[in-house]
C-alpha positions in Angstrom: -51.9 -52.8 -23.7 -49.8 -49.6 -25.1 -53.2 -47.9 -25.8 -54.2 -48.0 -22.3 -51.2 -46.5 -20.9 -51.6 -43.8 -24.0 -55.0 -42.8 -22.6 -53.7 -43.1 -18.7 -51.3 -40.6 -19.5 -54.0 -38.7 -20.7 -55.7 -38.2 -18.0 -56.1 -35.3 -16.0 -53.2 -36.7 -13.4 -51.2 -38.1 -15.7 -50.6 -34.8 -18.1 -49.9 -32.9 -14.5 -47.2 -35.3 -13.9 -45.9 -34.9 -17.7 -45.5 -31.5 -17.5 -44.0 -31.3 -14.1 -41.2 -34.5 -15.2 -40.7 -31.5 -18.0 -40.6 -28.5 -16.0 -37.9 -30.2 -13.4 -36.0 -31.8 -16.4 -35.9 -28.2 -17.4 -34.8 -26.4 -14.4 -31.9 -29.2 -14.2 -30.8 -28.8 -17.2 -30.3 -25.4 -17.1 -28.8 -25.8 -13.3 -26.4 -28.2 -14.5 -25.6 -25.3 -17.8 -25.2 -22.6 -14.9 -23.3 -24.6 -12.6 -20.5 -25.6 -15.7 -20.8 -22.5 -17.3 -19.7 -21.0 -13.7 -16.7 -23.7 -12.8 -15.2 -22.9 -15.8 -15.5 -19.1 -15.5 -13.8 -19.5 -12.4 -11.5 -22.2 -13.9 -10.6 -19.5 -16.7 -10.3 -16.6 -13.7 -7.8 -18.9 -12.3 -5.7 -20.1 -14.9 -5.1 -16.3 -16.1 -4.0 -15.0 -12.1 -1.8 -17.6 -11.9 0.0 -16.9 -15.4 0.0 -13.3 -14.4 1.5 -14.3 -11.2 4.7 -15.7 -12.8 5.9 -13.0 -14.1 9.5 -13.0 -12.9 11.2 -10.1 -11.3 13.2 -9.5 -14.6 10.1 -9.6 -16.5 10.3 -12.8 -17.6 6.4 -13.7 -18.6 5.7 -10.0 -19.5 4.4 -11.3 -23.0 2.1 -13.9 -21.4 0.9 -11.4 -18.3 0.0 -9.0 -20.4 -2.4 -11.4 -22.9 -4.0 -12.9 -19.3 -4.6 -9.0 -18.0 -6.4 -8.3 -21.4 -8.3 -11.4 -21.4 -8.8 -10.8 -17.1 -10.0 -7.1 -18.3 -12.7 -8.3 -20.9 -14.6 -10.7 -17.9 -17.3 -9.8 -16.2 -17.8 -8.1 -12.5 -18.2 -11.5 -11.1 -14.8 -12.4 -11.5 -13.5 -9.5 -8.9 -13.3 -11.7 -5.8 -11.5 -14.4 -7.9 -8.6 -11.2 -9.2 -8.9 -9.5 -6.1 -8.5 -12.9 -3.9 -5.2 -13.4 -6.2 -3.1 -10.5 -4.9 -1.8 -13.4 -2.2 1.2 -14.4 -3.2 1.7 -11.8 -6.0 5.0 -9.8 -6.3 4.9 -6.1 -6.8 4.7 -5.9 -10.7 1.8 -9.2 -10.6 -0.1 -7.1 -8.4 0.0 -4.4 -10.5 -1.4 -6.2 -13.2 -4.0 -7.7 -11.6 -4.8 -4.3 -10.3 -5.4 -2.9 -13.7 -7.3 -6.0 -14.3 -9.6 -5.6 -11.7 -9.8 -1.3 -12.7 -11.1 -2.0 -16.0 -13.8 -4.3 -15.5 -15.4 -1.8 -12.1 -14.5 1.0 -14.7 -16.7 -0.5 -17.8 -19.2 -1.7 -15.1 -20.2 1.8 -13.9 -19.8 3.6 -17.1 -22.3 1.0 -18.2 -24.6 2.2 -15.7 -24.2 -1.3 -13.8 -23.6 -2.5 -9.6 -20.6 -3.6 -8.3 -21.1 -6.7 -5.8 -21.1 -4.2 -3.2 -21.5 -7.3 0.0 -18.9 -9.3 -1.5 -15.8 -6.5 -1.7 -16.9 -5.6 2.2 -16.6 -9.1 2.6 -13.2 -9.5 1.7 -12.4 -6.3 3.2 -13.3 -7.4 6.6 -10.6 -10.4 5.8 -7.5 -10.2 7.3 -6.3 -13.2 5.9 -6.3 -11.4 2.2 -3.5 -10.0 1.0 -3.2 -5.6 1.5 -3.1 -4.6 -1.3 -6.4 -5.9 -2.5 -8.6 -5.2 0.5 -7.1 -2.0 0.5 -8.2 -2.2 -3.8 -11.6 -3.6 -3.0 -12.3 -0.8 -0.2 -11.6 1.3 -2.7 -13.9 0.3 -5.3 -16.8 -0.1 -2.6 -16.3 3.7 -1.8 -17.1 4.0 -5.2 -20.5 2.5 -5.3 -20.9 3.1 -1.1 -19.7 6.2 0.3 -21.3 5.1 3.9 -18.4 2.7 3.8 -16.1 4.3 5.6 -17.8 5.2 8.5 -18.9 1.6 9.2 -15.4 0.2 8.5 -12.5 2.2 9.4 -13.3 2.9 12.9 -13.1 -0.9 14.0 -9.4 -1.2 11.7 -7.7 0.7 14.4 -5.6 -2.9 15.2 -5.8 -4.2 11.6 -3.1 -6.3 10.1 -3.3 -3.6 7.7 -1.1 -0.3 8.3 -2.7 1.7 5.9 -6.3 0.8 7.4 -4.7 1.3 11.2 -3.4 4.8 9.3 -7.0 6.1 8.6 -8.6 4.5 11.8 -5.7 6.3 13.1 -6.2 10.0 11.6 -10.0 9.5 12.1 -9.3 9.9 15.9 -6.9 13.0 15.7 -9.5 14.4 14.2 -11.9 13.7 16.6 -9.4 15.1 19.4 -9.7 18.7 17.6 -13.4 18.3 18.7 -13.9 21.5 21.0 -16.6 19.8 22.9 -14.6 17.2 24.0 -13.4 17.5 28.0 -9.6 17.4 28.4 -9.5 13.6 29.9 -12.0 13.2 26.8 -9.5 14.4 24.5 -6.4 12.3 26.3 -8.4 9.2 25.9 -8.6 9.5 22.2 -4.9 10.6 21.9 -4.7 7.4 23.7 -6.7 4.8 21.9 -5.1 6.2 18.6 -1.7 5.4 19.9 -2.3 2.0 20.4 -2.9 1.5 17.1 -0.1 4.1 15.7 2.9 2.8 14.0 3.0 5.7 11.4 6.4 8.2 12.7 4.9 11.2 11.7 1.2 10.3 13.1 3.3 9.3 16.6 5.1 12.0 16.9 1.5 14.3 16.5 0.2 12.3 19.2 3.1 12.1 21.6 3.4 16.1 21.4 0.0 16.5 22.1 -0.7 14.3 24.7 2.6 15.6 26.7 0.8 19.1 26.2 -1.6 17.7 28.2 0.8 16.8 30.8 0.6 13.0 30.0 3.6 10.5 30.0 4.3 8.7 26.7 6.9 5.8 26.2 8.0 5.8 22.9 10.3 3.2 23.7 7.8 0.4 25.0 5.3 1.7 21.9 7.0 0.9 19.0 9.3 -1.8 20.9 13.0 -0.6 20.4 15.7 -2.8 22.6 17.7 -0.4 24.2 20.0 -2.3 25.8 22.8 -4.7 24.8 26.2 -5.6 25.5 29.0 -4.6 23.2 32.6 -5.7 21.7 34.7 -4.1 19.6 36.3 -2.6 17.9 37.8 -5.2 15.2 39.4 -4.2 12.1 37.6 -2.9 8.8 40.3 -0.8 6.9 40.0 -1.0 3.8 36.3 -2.6 4.0 37.5 -6.0 5.2 35.2 -6.6 8.1 32.1 -6.9 6.7 33.4 -10.4 5.5 35.6 -11.7 7.7 34.2 -13.8 10.6 35.4 -12.0 14.2 35.1 -14.4 17.4 31.3 -13.4 18.5 30.1 -14.7 15.3 31.4 -18.2 16.2 30.8 -18.3 19.8 29.0 -15.2 22.1 31.2 -15.6 25.6 30.7 -12.5 27.4 33.1 -13.5 29.5 35.6 -14.0 26.8 38.7 -11.7 25.9 39.2 -11.4 22.2 41.5 -10.2 20.4 40.6 -6.8 19.0 42.0 -3.9 16.2 44.4 -2.4 19.1 44.8 -4.9 21.2 42.1 -7.4 23.8 38.8 -6.3 23.8 36.4 -7.4 26.1 32.5 -7.5 26.2 30.8 -4.0 27.6 27.6 -2.4 28.3 26.1 -0.2 26.0 22.6 1.2 26.5 20.2 4.6 25.7 17.7 7.0 27.2 16.7 8.5 23.4 12.9 8.6 22.8 13.2 6.5 19.7 15.7 3.7 20.9 18.7 5.2 19.1 22.3 3.3 20.6 25.0 6.0 19.9 27.9 4.2 19.3 30.7 6.7 18.2 30.2 8.4 21.8 31.0 5.1 23.6 34.1 3.5 21.4 37.0 4.8 20.5 38.4 4.5 17.8 35.6 3.9 15.8 36.8 4.6 12.2 37.0 1.7 10.2 36.2 -0.3 12.9 33.7 -3.2 13.2 31.2 -3.4 16.9 29.3 -6.4 17.5 26.0 -6.1 20.0 24.2 -8.7 21.3 20.7 -8.7 23.1 18.6 -11.1 24.6 14.9 -11.7 24.0 12.6 -13.3 26.2 9.4 -13.9 24.2 6.0 -15.4 25.6 5.6 -18.2 23.2 7.2 -19.0 19.3 6.1 -16.8 16.6 7.0 -14.6 13.3 8.3 -11.4 14.0 10.4 -8.9 11.8 13.6 -7.1 13.4 13.0 -3.6 11.8 15.7 -0.4 12.2 18.3 2.1 11.1 21.5 2.7 10.6 23.9 4.9 8.4 26.5 1.5 8.7 27.2 -1.9 7.1 25.8 -4.6 8.9 24.9 -8.1 9.7 22.1 -9.7 11.5 21.5 -12.9 13.6 19.1 -15.2 15.8 19.7 -17.7 17.8 23.5 -18.4 15.8 21.5 -18.4 12.4 22.5 -15.6 10.1 19.1 -13.4 9.0 20.7 -11.2 6.3 23.3 -8.5 6.1 24.3 -5.0 3.5 27.3 -3.8 2.9 26.4 -0.4 2.3 27.5 2.9 4.4 26.0 6.4 5.1 22.4 5.9 3.2 21.0 7.4 5.8 19.3 6.6 8.8 15.0 6.4 10.2 12.7 4.0 12.2 12.2 0.9 10.2 14.7 1.7 6.8 15.1 -1.9 6.6 13.1 -5.0 7.8 14.1 -8.4 8.1 11.3 -11.2 9.0 12.0 -14.2 11.0 10.8 -16.9 13.9 11.5 -16.3 18.0 11.1 -19.4 19.5 9.6 -19.4 23.0 11.3 -18.5 25.8 15.7 -16.8 25.5 16.4 -16.0 22.2 19.7 -14.3 21.2 19.5 -11.2 18.5 23.3 -9.9 17.3 24.3 -7.2 15.4 27.4 -6.7 13.6 28.1 -3.1 12.5 31.1 -1.6 10.4 32.4 1.9 10.2 34.3 2.8 7.2 36.9 5.3 7.4 35.8 8.7 5.6 36.3 11.6 7.3 33.6 13.5 6.3 31.0 15.0 9.1 28.1 13.7 7.5 30.0 10.2 7.6 30.6 10.5 10.8 27.5 8.5 12.8 27.6 5.0 14.0 24.2 4.5 15.4 21.7 1.6 15.4 17.9 1.3 16.0 16.4 -1.5 16.9 12.7 -2.8 17.1 10.8 -6.0 17.4 7.2 -6.2 15.9 4.7 -8.1 13.8 4.4 -7.9 10.1 1.7 -4.9 10.8 4.8 -3.1 12.6 2.8 -3.4 16.1 5.5 -3.9 18.7 5.8 -7.4 20.3 6.9 -7.0 23.3 9.9 -8.9 25.9 8.0 -10.7 28.8 10.0 -8.1 30.8 8.0 -5.6 29.5 4.6 -7.7 29.4 5.3 -7.8 33.0 6.1 -3.8 33.8 2.1 -3.3 31.7 1.1 -4.0 35.3 3.1 -1.0 36.9 0.9 1.9 37.1 4.1 4.1 36.4 4.5 2.6 33.1 2.6 3.9 30.3 0.3 1.6 28.1 0.8 2.3 24.4 -0.8 -0.8 22.8 1.5 -4.1 21.7 1.5 -7.4 21.4 3.2 -10.1 23.2 
């Protein structure tokens, strides 16, 4: 019986079956080895990235992070996408470590005459859910092997979630606007398009100046999302800096009809607004005395839907900010200058009416440079694009209002 089985196996058909089975077994074996090795490599990369991201703000874990960086840097080019994905949630220090590892791998790969995974890098650049720092690094690495990537990618990033990519897209349009072959109407259209994605002050000012020189109206208050109309009450006492930590009535309840005991007697809520194109509200010009004083400003923001926003503002004064009765943040510091987006505070709006309360403290310095008592506040998304209240959204349908981008 055994002899018959052997003879059958050695027959032409039996030999082919044995060879096929052997080949199939070899393929399966190498596939298992490859997948196992790949999974092991991915797990190792993930572990090293986690060690780097664990580094503390005070430098805790630096030694372990340095060892992990060395381990990542010695890895192959296939680990680049995983390293870049690791930027999400990383502190600035950890991101610098990850960047160093990624650049070391890329430099070694290119020095050896090998290639970078261009298609995977481009996918990461296009993925707006990835960390902006990682997307930018992926873009820089992609340009080293594909110069055409700039022309292919940047024009489509005018409203990208990354301000850095948006800036590049805006700059391309600004360069395009200088093309002498364009008609005035085309130039205006190019500048309008550029303005829709611009949030950096220098670019916005350049665009605004150009449009105005062409006879066009530009509404920078709307573009940036500045709040220009407030209710105001005060002054309350801030002599010897007592006011920042002292709780005055508006912090407990905002009653616009109430008469309150102020620094120099009874005070009541009034109105303050500005027509400044950059939304600067000048309190010193409206309130006396303003030295050693605390003022409260409140405004309502009617949101179309609930969502995450940022309150970005500038002021030379000490401040605290509340949203719907919740203290968001404060800074007890005076006269450090004032600029657009000087401070940024994250918050979550609810659908409908939201109440913003701002506390501004002025000290008693008499120097000329210490007399500014101002606020400039805007509402935007995390990338700097304006988030507008319902009333402003309705105004967009009015042809007299110049549209310049922004979110609902």
